[in-house]
MARKENU-316278 format. One record per atom (N, C-alpha, C): residue in three letters; y, x negated, z. Coordinates in steps of 0.02 Angstrom, whole numbers, plus 50000, padded with zeros to 5 digits. Atoms other than C-alpha are relative to their C-alpha. Layout:
N
ALAYXZ...
END
This chain:
423
MET500154998849929MET473035079545742MET500235007150016SER499834993049985SER472985097245805SER500485000450059LYS499504998749946LYS474285104745919LYS499685000050068ASP500324999449935ASP473015107646058ASP499754993350027SER500305006349979SER472475089446065SER500394996550056LYS499605003249948LYS473905084546184LYS499915003350069TYR500094996449936TYR473385096946318TYR499344998050030LEU500615001649963LEU472115092046452LEU499715006250030THR500334994449967THR470865103646524THR500074999050076VAL499985000549926VAL470845107546711VAL499484995050023THR500535004649980THR469225098046721THR500234992849990ASP499755006850013ASP470035082746642ASP500484997650055VAL499505001949948VAL471465082946768VAL499654998750067ASN500345000749937ASN470325085446917ASN499564993750000ARG500405006050004ARG469155071546857ARG500444993950011TYR499535005749993TYR470645059846843TYR500214999250073ILE499775000349930ILE471275064447017ILE499434997750045GLU500575001849959GLU469535062847090GLU499884992549997LYS500105007250006LYS469375045147021LYS500534996250040LYS499475003249962LYS471055040647100LYS499835000050075TYR500184999549930TYR470465046747270TYR499424995250016VAL500615003949987VAL468765038247254VAL500154992549998ASN499875007150010ASN469495021547198ASN500554997350048ASP499465002249955ASP470905020847331ASP499694998150067PRO500335002149937PRO470255010447480PRO500385002550062TYR499604997749942TYR471685016447593TYR499825007150022LEU500174993149983LEU471005034147589LEU499295000650027LYS500694999749976LYS469255029347645LYS499975001350076LYS499994999049928LYS469745028947828LYS500735000450023ILE499314999049978ILE471355036347890ILE500005003450068TYR499934997249932TYR471995041448061TYR500585005050000ILE499504994650003ILE472935057648079ILE500025003650067LYS499944995749941LYS473605067548226LYS500395006249981GLY499684993750016GLY474135085548221GLY499715005650043GLU500214994149962GLU473805103148281GLU499485003949960VAL500544996250032VAL472225113148244VAL500235007149987SER499874993050016SER472435129748153SER499445002549954ASN500524996950042ASN471295141948059ASN499314997150015CYS500625003249978CYS469835135248158CYS499415004949997LYS500604995850006LYS468105142448110LYS499384995650002LEU500635003749995LEU466405136148161LEU499455003849963HIS500524996850041HIS465065140048030HIS499344999850038THR500664999749967THR463295144748081THR499594993749990ASN500375006250012ASN462675128548006ASN500274994250041GLY499735005249956GLY463715118948134GLY500604996449972THR499415003250029THR465125113948017THR500635003650024LEU499364997349977LEU466885116248086LEU500514999449944TYR499494999850051TYR468165121547957TYR500675001450035PHE499354998949968PHE470005120248008PHE500554996649959SER499435003450030SER471725114847956SER500334995850055ILE499615004249954ILE472715100848037ILE500714999849973LYS499314999050025LYS474605103148030LYS500504996650047ASP499425001949959ASP476285097048091ASP500555004949983SER499454995250009SER477995105048080SER500185001149927ASN499794999450070ASN478135102347891ASN499445002149952THR500544998650049THR476415103847808THR499335000250035LYS500674999949971LYS474545105547833LYS499494997649948MET500565002050043MET472885099247763MET499375003450025ASN500654997149982ASN471165107147758ASN499534994350021ALA500465005149975ALA469775098047851ALA499355003450019LEU500644997549975LEU467965099747898LEU499654994550039LYS500375004749958LYS466835091848028LYS499295002550005PHE500714998249996PHE464945091948013PHE499764999150073ARG500325000549934ARG463865094248167ARG500535000550057ALA499444999249954ALA465315101148270ALA499885005250054LYS500144994749952LYS464435113848382LYS500174998050072VAL499895002249931VAL464625103248538VAL500744998450014LEU499305001749990LEU466485100348513LEU500385005750033ASP499584995049967ASP467735109248624ASP500694999949968ILE499394999950037ILE469055111348492ILE500185007349985LYS499794993150011LYS470085127248478LYS500685000249968GLU499354998850032GLU471605134548394GLU500574997550046GLY499425002349963GLY473215125848446GLY499924993350034ASP500095006549969ASP472425109948513ASP500334994449960SER499755006250031SER473295093448479SER499414995249997VAL500595004150009VAL471985081948406VAL500174993549965LEU499985006450036LEU471735064048347LEU499384999849956VAL500544999550049VAL470675063248189VAL499924993449963THR500185005550045THR469775049148099THR499615003149942ALA500304996350056ALA469335054847922ALA500064996149935GLU499945002550069GLU469095050847738GLU500315005649960LEU499684995050042LEU470215059547615LEU499575001049937ASN500474998450054ASN469075068247490ASN500325005149954PHE499754995150048PHE469485077547331PHE499415004549979TYR500544995250015TYR468425093247310TYR500105002649929PHE499914998750071PHE468205094347122PHE499975007449981PRO500044993150023PRO467655112547104PRO500635004050013TYR499404996249983TYR469225119047192TYR500644996149984GLY499425004050017GLY470375104947141GLY500474999050059GLU499585000849940GLU470985101847318GLU499774993950040ALA500155005649956ALA471095087247438ALA499825002850069ARG500174997849933ARG470265089047606ARG499744994050039LEU500205005449956LEU469835078347755LEU499285001150022ILE500684999849973ILE468025074347794ILE500034996150065VAL499875002849934VAL468175071147981VAL499374996750027SER500565003549968SER467065058048061SER500075000250077GLU499874999849927GLU467875058148234GLU500605004550013ILE499454995649980ILE468985070848321ILE500015000450077GLU499934999449927GLU469655071348499GLU500685003150016LYS499364997049979LYS471005080448594LYS500514994550013ASP499455004749989ASP472665071648597ASP500295001350069SER499784998849931SER472905070848785SER500734998150009ILE499315002249995ILE474535061448763ILE500465005349972GLY499594994650029GLY475235074948652GLY500035006050045ASP500014994449954ASP474695088248773ASP500444998650062LEU499595002049943LEU475475078648918LEU500745000349981TYR499305000150021TYR477065076448819TYR500295007049993ARG499774993150006ARG477175094848781ARG500135003150069ARG499904997449932ARG476935099148964ARG500614996750033LEU499425003649972LEU478225085849009LEU500655003349976LEU499404996850027LEU479505093948894LEU500125006850032ASP499934993349969ASP479155111148967ASP500264999350072LEU499785001049930LEU479355104649146LEU500724997550002LYS499325002650002LYS480925095149100LYS500505005749988GLU499554994350014GLU481705110949028GLU500065004550061LYS500004995749941LYS481225121049182LYS500444997050055LEU499625003349946LEU481935108449307LEU500734999349982ASN499315000650023ASN483495105849203ASN500375006750008ASN499704993349993ASN483825124649201ASN500135001650074GLU499894998949929GLU483685124549391GLU500564995650028GLY499445004349978GLY485055111249401GLY499794993650034LEU500235006049966LEU483965096949466LEU500244993649965PHE499755005950036PHE484685085249334PHE500765000249992ASP499284999150007ASP486485090849354ASP500384993750022THR499655006249984THR487585075349347THR500565000950051SER499464998849951SER488955083549452SER499754999950072LEU500295000049932LEU487745083949600LEU499764993150022LYS500235006849983LYS487365065349597LYS500394997250058LYS499685003049941LYS487715056249760LYS500274993049982LYS499685006550013LYS488845040949763LYS499604994450033ILE500355005849975ILE488005024149785ILE500494995650039THR499555004149960THR488785014149927THR500034992949972ARG499915006750027ARG489494997349875ARG499774994650048PHE500175005049949PHE489074988550039PHE499445002650045PRO500554997249960PRO487354994450097PRO499784995250056GLU500265004049945GLU486764988450267GLU499245000050000SER500734999750003SER484964994350243SER499795003449934ILE500254997450064ILE484014997350080ILE499265001350007ALA500714998249999ALA482355006550075ALA499704998949930VAL500355001150063VAL481105001649940VAL499345003750003VAL500624996150004VAL479745014249896VAL499624997749938THR500415002650056THR478425005549790THR499354997350030ALA500625003149976ALA476714997249801ALA500174993450034LYS499855006249963LYS476704983149928LYS499754993849963THR500235005550042THR475764972449801THR500255001249929GLY499774999150068GLY476324969249625GLY500674996749989ALA499405003650019ALA477784962149532ALA500645003750020ALA499394996149988ALA479004976449567ALA500324998350066VAL499725001449935VAL479214973349753VAL500264992850005GLN499785007050000GLN479344954549724GLN500664999349962ASP499385000450039ASP480674956649590ASP500595002950038ILE499464996749962ILE481704968549699ILE500224995650058THR499845004149941THR481594957449853THR500394993849981LYS499665006150022LYS482094941649761LYS500715001549976THR499344998350029THR483534950149671THR500505001850055ILE499544997949947ILE484284958049827ILE500184994250046TYR499855005749956TYR484124942449936TYR500444994949965ARG499585004750037ARG484924932249798ARG500715002749993ARG499344997250014ARG486354944249764ARG500375002450063TYR499664997049942TYR486694952349933TYR499554999350062PRO500455001149943PRO485744944450080PRO500225003450064LEU499764996549940LEU486794954450204LEU499615006450013ALA500364993749992ALA485724969950173ALA499314998950030LYS500685000149972LYS484134973550271LYS499545004149955LEU500484996550042LEU482624978150164LEU499455003250042ASN500534996449966ASN481404991450226ASN499515002549948LEU500514998250050LEU479784993050126LEU499595005950024TYR500434994249988TYR478895009850120TYR499464999849947SER500535001150049SER477255005350035SER499695006649979SER500264993750026SER476625019149922SER499544998749941LEU500385000050062LEU475325022549790LEU500475001849944VAL499554998750056VAL476145022749619VAL499625002749939GLN500384996850053GLN474735029449510GLN499355002550029GLY500624997149976GLY473155039349526GLY500105007050029PRO499974993049977PRO472735056749593PRO500375001050066SER499674999349935SER473455053449767SER500724997450001ALA499345003350002ALA475055044949709ALA500575004950012ILE499454995249995ILE476125060649698ILE500165001650073ALA499904998249930ALA475865066049879ALA500254994050040ASP499805006049963ASP476075048149941ASP500734998249987ILE499305001550017ILE477705045449848ILE500475004950035VAL499584994949967VAL478415061849915VAL500064998650075GLU499995001449928GLU477925057150093GLU500444993950016LYS499625006149986LYS478675039650084LYS500755001049985LEU499304998550013LEU480285046150007LEU500315003750060GLY499774996349941GLY480435058250153GLY500114995450060GLN499935004749944GLN480155044350280GLN500624995649991ALA499425004350013ALA481455033150198ALA500655003950007ASP499394995949996ASP482705047450189ASP500185001550073ARG499874998249930ARG482515052150373ARG500174993950043ALA499905006149960ALA482635033950432ALA500724997650002GLY499295001949997GLY484505032850399GLY500184994149957ASN499835005450047ASN484465020050258ASN500625002049959ASP499404998650039ASP486035018350154ASP499835002049928LEU500234997850066LEU485085020049991LEU499254998349992ILE500725000850011ILE483305020749922ILE499894997849928ILE500235002050067ILE482525011649774ILE499285002449991LEU500684997650017LEU481015020549698LEU499804996349936ALA500155004350057ALA480125008549582ALA499254999049991ARG500675002650016ARG478545002849496ARG500054996249934GLY500005003850062GLY478104990849355GLY499795004449942GLY500164996450061GLY477684995649177GLY499275002249997GLY500684997450009GLY476135004849118GLY500005005349946SER500064994750049SER475475018149003SER500325006450026ILE499704993749979ILE476135035849008ILE499585003250055GLU500434997349947GLU474625040649112GLU500134996350066ASP499875003949939ASP475015026649236ASP500655002350033LEU499354997949974LEU476805032949254LEU500045007450015TRP499954992749999TRP476355051249260TRP500205002950068ALA499804997449934ALA476595053249448ALA500755000850005PHE499274999749997PHE478455050149420PHE500285005449954ASN499814994250039ASN478485064849299ASN499815006550034SER500244994049966SER477795076849428SER500585004050029GLU499494995649972GLU478785091749489GLU500134998450074GLU499935001449928GLU478445087049671GLU500454994050013VAL499595006049991VAL479215069749655VAL500725001449981VAL499324998450022VAL480715076349560VAL500375004050054ARG499684995849948ARG481065089449694ARG500134995950064ALA499895004249941ALA480855076549833ALA500624995649991ILE499405004050014ILE482175065649749ILE500635004350005PHE499424995650001PHE483355080349726PHE500225002150070ARG499824997449934ARG483275086449906ARG500174994450051ALA499855005549954ALA483495069049983ALA500754999550013ASN499295000949982ASN485135066150076ASN500244992949984THR499835007050014THR485075047450041THR500034998849924PRO499975001550072PRO485635041249868PRO499384996149978ILE500625003150025ILE484135035949762ILE500134996849932ILE499995003550064ILE484035023049623ILE499284999149977THR500675001050026THR482485022849512THR499994994049953GLY500135005550047GLY481785007849419GLY499265000249983ILE500714998450014ILE480155013749339ILE499814997649930GLY500275002150064GLY479185005049202GLY500424994649967HIS499625004750040HIS479944994949062HIS500625003449972GLU499374997450026GLU481564997348968GLU499915006249957THR500114994350045THR480805009948847THR499725006150037ASP500304994549962ASP480055020848985ASP500545004150036THR499554995449964THR480995036049050THR499585005750028THR500384994749967THR480255048249176THR500485005450026LEU499594994749972LEU480855064549251LEU500324997850066ALA499715002749938ALA481145055049414ALA500674996549984ASP499385003350020ASP482475045049320ASP500565005149991TYR499494994850010TYR483385061149272TYR500245002950066ALA499824997149935ALA483365067349452ALA500374995150045ALA499715005149956ALA483925050849530ALA500765000049993ASP499275000650001ASP485745047549574ASP500224994549952LYS499915005250051LYS485635031649468LYS499304997949978TYR500655002750020TYR484215025149362TYR500104993749958ALA499985006450036ALA483855007949292ALA499374999349958SER500565000750047SER482695002049156SER499404996550030THR500545003849969THR481674990549269THR500134999550076PRO499895001049928PRO481414987049456PRO500554994850014THR499485005049990THR482494971449441THR500705002949987ALA499354996850016ALA483904981449359ALA500195004950056ALA499864995449944ALA483754994249501ALA500284996250059ALA499755004149946ALA483994980449629ALA500714997649986GLU499325002150018GLU485534974549534GLU500505005850009LEU499574994249989LEU486254992249536LEU500145001150074ALA499934999149927ALA485954993049724ALA500464994950031THR499565005349975THR486954977049746THR500544998749949SER499485000750051SER488404980149628SER500534995050021VAL499555005249974VAL489484969249741VAL499564994650031THR500435005449977THR488654952349769THR500354995950054ILE499725004449949ILE488894939549906ILE500524995349968SER499515004250036SER489784928749776SER500655003749989ASP499394995950009ASP490984943049740ASP500405000250065LEU499674999749935LEU491364944549927LEU500344993450017GLN499725006649985GLN491624925849946GLN500644998849958ALA499425000950043ALA492804925749798ALA500585004550023HIS499494995449976HIS493724940949867HIS500334997350064PHE499735002749938PHE493904933050039PHE500444993849986LYS499615006050017LYS494514916849961LYS500685002049971ALA499374997750031ALA495804926049856ALA500455003150053THR499614996849946THR496334936150009THR500314994750045GLU499745005449958GLU496504920150112GLU500604996749967ILE499455003250036ILE497594912249978ILE500625004550000LYS499444995250000LYS498654928049969LYS500345000250068ILE499724999749933ILE498874928850158ILE500384993750017ARG499655006349988ARG499304910450169ARG500664999849963GLY499384999850039GLY500584912850032GLY500535004450033LEU499534995449967LEU501354927750124LEU500274996850064ILE499795003349938ILE501394917850288ILE500514994649985ASN499545005450018ASN502204902850205ASN500675002849976GLN499394996850024GLN503444914250119GLN500425002750058LYS499664997349941LYS503864922650285LYS500324994450041ILE499745005749962ILE504054905850372ILE500624997149966SER499435002850037SER505204899450235SER500615004550006SER499464995249993SER506224915350244SER500324999650069ASN499745000449932ASN506384914150433ASN500374993450012MET499675006449992MET506814895750425MET500695000149968ALA499354999450034ALA508194899750302ALA500495004050042GLN499574996149957GLN508864912950419GLN500244996050060VAL499825004149942VAL508804900850566VAL500534994849981GLU499515004950022GLU509714887550467GLU500685003249987GLY499374996550012GLY510994900250414GLY500365001750064LEU499694998549935LEU511284905650593LEU500284993750033ALA499795006349969ALA511384887550651ALA500664997549970ASN499395002250033ASN512764884250525ASN500555005350002SER499514994649999SER513674900550561SER500584998450047TYR499405001049958TYR515414901250639TYR499865001850073GLN500134997849931GLN514764910650791GLN499624994850040ILE500395005049963ILE513464897450837ILE500404993750011LYS499625006249993LYS514584882650802LYS500575000650051ASN499454999049952ASN515994890150908ASN499765003750062PHE500284996449943PHE514834896851042PHE500334997950066ALA499715002549938ALA515544885551180ALA500715002750010ASN499324997449995ASN517324890551141ASN500015007550013ASN500044992849991ASN516854908751128ASN499785001750071PHE500254998749932PHE515904907851293PHE500554998950051SER499455001649954SER517384899551382SER500535005450000GLN499504994750006GLN518574912751316GLN499765006450033LYS500294994049969LYS517394926751369LYS500014999450076ALA499995001049928ALA517274919151543ALA500705001050028LYS499304999149978LYS519174918551557LYS500185007450000ASP499864992850004ASP519274936551499ASP499695003750059ILE500344996849944ILE518004941751630ILE500364998750066GLU499635001849938GLU518964932451768GLU500655003950004SER499384996250002SER520564941051713SER499875007350018TYR500184993149984TYR519704958151718TYR499855000750074LYS500194999849929LYS519034954151891LYS500635000150044THR499385000449961THR520774949551958THR500385006749997ARG499644993750008ARG521534965451887ARG499665005650039ILE500374994849963ILE520154976451961ILE500114999250075GLU499905001249928GLU520344968152133GLU500705002250021LEU499314998149985LEU522234970952127LEU500075007650004LEU499974992750001LEU522014989252080LEU499675002950062LEU500354997549941LEU520754991952219LEU500404998850064GLN499605001649940GLN521884983252347GLN500595004750006ASN499424995449999ASN523384993952297ASN499795007050022LYS500244993449980LYS522355009852314LYS499835000250074PHE500205000349929PHE521685004352483PHE500635000150045ASP499395000349960ASP523425000052548ASP500345006850002LYS499684993450002LYS524095017052492LYS499645004950046LYS500394995649956LYS522665026152581LYS500154998650073ILE499845001949930ILE523035016452743ILE500695002550020SER499314997749986SER524895020352732SER500025007550011ASP500024992749993ASP524565038952706ASP499695002050066PHE500344998349937PHE523385039252855PHE500454998850060ILE499555001749944ILE524645030552973ILE500565005150004ARG499454995250000ARG526025042252918ARG499795006850028LYS500244993549975LYS524995057952951LYS499844999650074LYS500165000749929LYS524455051153119LYS500635000450043GLU499375000049962GLU526235048153177GLU500315006950001SER499744993250003SER526765065453119SER499635004650048PHE500414995849957PHE525335073253214PHE500164998950074LEU499875001649930LEU525765064153376LEU500665002850024LYS499354997449981LYS527555070753373LYS499995007350019ILE500054992849986ILE526985088953392ILE499805001050072ASP500174998349930ASP526995096253572ASP499505005750000ILE500544995150005ILE525325105053569ILE499985004650060VAL500054996049938VAL525365110953750VAL500535005550001GLU499454995150000GLU527055119253730GLU499855005949953LYS500154994750049LYS526495128753575LYS499465004650025GLU500564995949976GLU524895134853655GLU500235004350059SER499754996149942SER525845140553816SER500385006049975GLN499624994550028GLN526995151053710GLN499545005449972LYS500484995150026LYS525515159153624LYS499675003950056LEU500344996849943LEU524675163053793LEU500465005150033GLN499524995549968GLN526255170853866GLN500095006349959SER499934994250044SER526415182353716SER499415004750008ILE500614995949992ILE524625188353739ILE500015003750067ILE499984997049933ILE524895191653926ILE500475006050000GLU499514994650003GLU526425202053891GLU499715006149965LYS500304994450037LYS525465212653765LYS499485003550043LEU500514997049957LEU524045215553890LEU500335004150055GLU499674996449946GLU525245220654031GLU500325006449975HIS499674994150029HIS526165232653918HIS499505005849991ASN500514994950013ASN524565241853878ASN499555001350059SER500444999249941SER523795241154055SER500095007150029PRO499974993349969PRO523355258254138PRO500415000050064LEU499615000449937LEU524155252354302LEU500755000549986ASN499304999850019ASN525805249854215ASN500205007149982ILE499874992950018ILE525665267754149ILE500085004250063LEU499974996249937LEU525345274354326LEU500674999050036LYS499355001449969LYS526945266054385LYS500555004549973LYS499504995650031LYS527875277554270LYS499935007250023GLY500084993249974GLY527245293154366GLY499415003649972TYR500594996850028TYR525685296754270TYR499424998950047ALA500605000549957ALA523975299754354ALA499385000049956LEU500655000550036LEU522145296354301LEU499525004550038VAL500454995049969VAL520975311354338VAL499294998749978LYS500715001250014LYS519065308854351LYS499585005450032ASP500464995149969ASP517605320554388ASP499594996550052LYS500405002849946LYS516315317954523LYS499574994249977ASP500405005650027ASP515355305954406ASP500444994249979ASN499525005450013ASN516915295154390ASN500154999449925LYS499824999950071LYS517155300254208LYS500695002749992ARG499304998050010ARG518945301854148ARG500035006849968LEU499914993250025LEU519515319954117LEU500605000249954THR499444999550048THR520555323253964THR500125007249980SER499934992950019SER520315342253948SER499775004450057VAL500204995349948VAL520215357354066VAL499325002949987LYS500654997350017LYS518655362053974LYS499444995750028SER500525004549975SER517755347454054SER499845001350074VAL500124998649928VAL517845354854234VAL499935007550011GLU500064993049979GLU517465371054322GLU500355001050067VAL499724998449934VAL518235379954474VAL499534997750054ASP500385002749942ASP517665372254641ASP499704993149986SER500255006750014SER517265355754552SER500404994950039ASP499665005449965ASP517685339954649ASP500284995249948ILE499685004750044ILE518905328154563ILE500354994750040THR499585005249969THR519835311854602THR500604998849957ILE499385001150036ILE521635307854557ILE500254993150019ASP499765006849988ASP522145289454537ASP500744999749987LEU499285001050007LEU523995285954570LEU500144992550003LYS499855007150002LYS524925269354567LYS499854996550066ASP500095003349935ASP524685266654755ASP499405002750039GLY500574997649963GLY523055275954797GLY499625005449962VAL500444995150032VAL521725289354760VAL500015006350042ILE500024993449967ILE521765308354803ILE499355003449979THR500604996050015THR520135318354820THR500205007350006ALA499794992950002ALA520365336854773ALA499445004349974LYS500484995150025LYS519435352854728LYS500385004649954VAL499694995750050VAL519835363654578VAL499985007150025VAL499994993049976VAL520385380954635VAL500185004649944LYS499794995650053LYS521085387554471LYS500064995749936ILE499965003450066ILE521025382954287ILE500395004449954GLU499604996450050GLU522345388154161GLU500024995849935GLU500005003450065GLU522125383653980GLU500685001149965GLU499384999450037GLU523665380353873GLU499895004449940LYS500064995250055LYS523935394153751LYS500374997249939THR499685002450063THR524295389253572THR500285005849963ASN499714994750041ASN525415399353459ASN499575001249940GLY500394998850059GLY524525407153329GLY499825006549989
END
């Protein structure tokens, strides 16, 4: 056997591979999704392209593809047969059906929007509002028909019938749903409700798409009222859930979050509080009774009558002593008054006053001008009856009067001589 006999030719290998492809039933019809690249439409109407994902790619062709709106970068869903092209020794897809992957495109746009809103802080957990534990009014924004509103109503009335439910009926899918949800959220927020439940039942991604809209997310973020979302099934998560203050996997779970404290919890709490208060009251009564019994058996209470009698005697003794002191003081005041009265009556007031008057008369007579005249002195006055004390006060030929002790002389000045001073 020659050395070359163990080596296969390229044709041999490709023939072998081709038979494997042809004989494998799983490769006759396969479903692939990926992104279109290297897209070229031949003049004969055949579309040549590659379909790829993040790791690898495959060549493909589609006959009669002129009417297709397929371009570079499109996400597509492909139905094809895996064919081995013998001359080139390569596998390629012979595409029978191709369509745009709308779900993939939506998902890509969803991720882009999520990143944008997250960067703006609309999903910031530190900005989430606190859910009240005892809501008086709960707004429900959902379709008025359907399982969601029924599940929420039953759950809340069962768990916390004290709350008032206010339904704001809204479209939850379709082209008008976004604007309607935003409007009803605004109404519920302005109405003064304690919290809002935004909900809808399960559905496809297209059915839930309104809850992934930027408008709904922003409406949730700017609301002043805390919002709980319960959208779809447990596996569904929308951008509205990220923006909400709390989110639940289903409408029923959202209603349970809204009533975290149930009527049963309150009843149990009140019962426990009642038991505690009764215990405290009984304890206080027992304590007070013990104090009363202790006082009743005390020396002071048992000897109260004796103590009272002794206190009464002491008070009577104090009274007698005070009366005696007051009487002694009064008697002393009376004695002092009588003594001063008798002393006053013994004084001869008239005699003392006569002596004082006589002394005054003597002083007046001693200083009287008449008494001076008796001694030989005279009082000289001018014609106006003014007393003259100096020669400078009269002139020659002036009329004057001279008062003596026994009469008056009228005279005329004939000569004036001034006293000369030494000097």
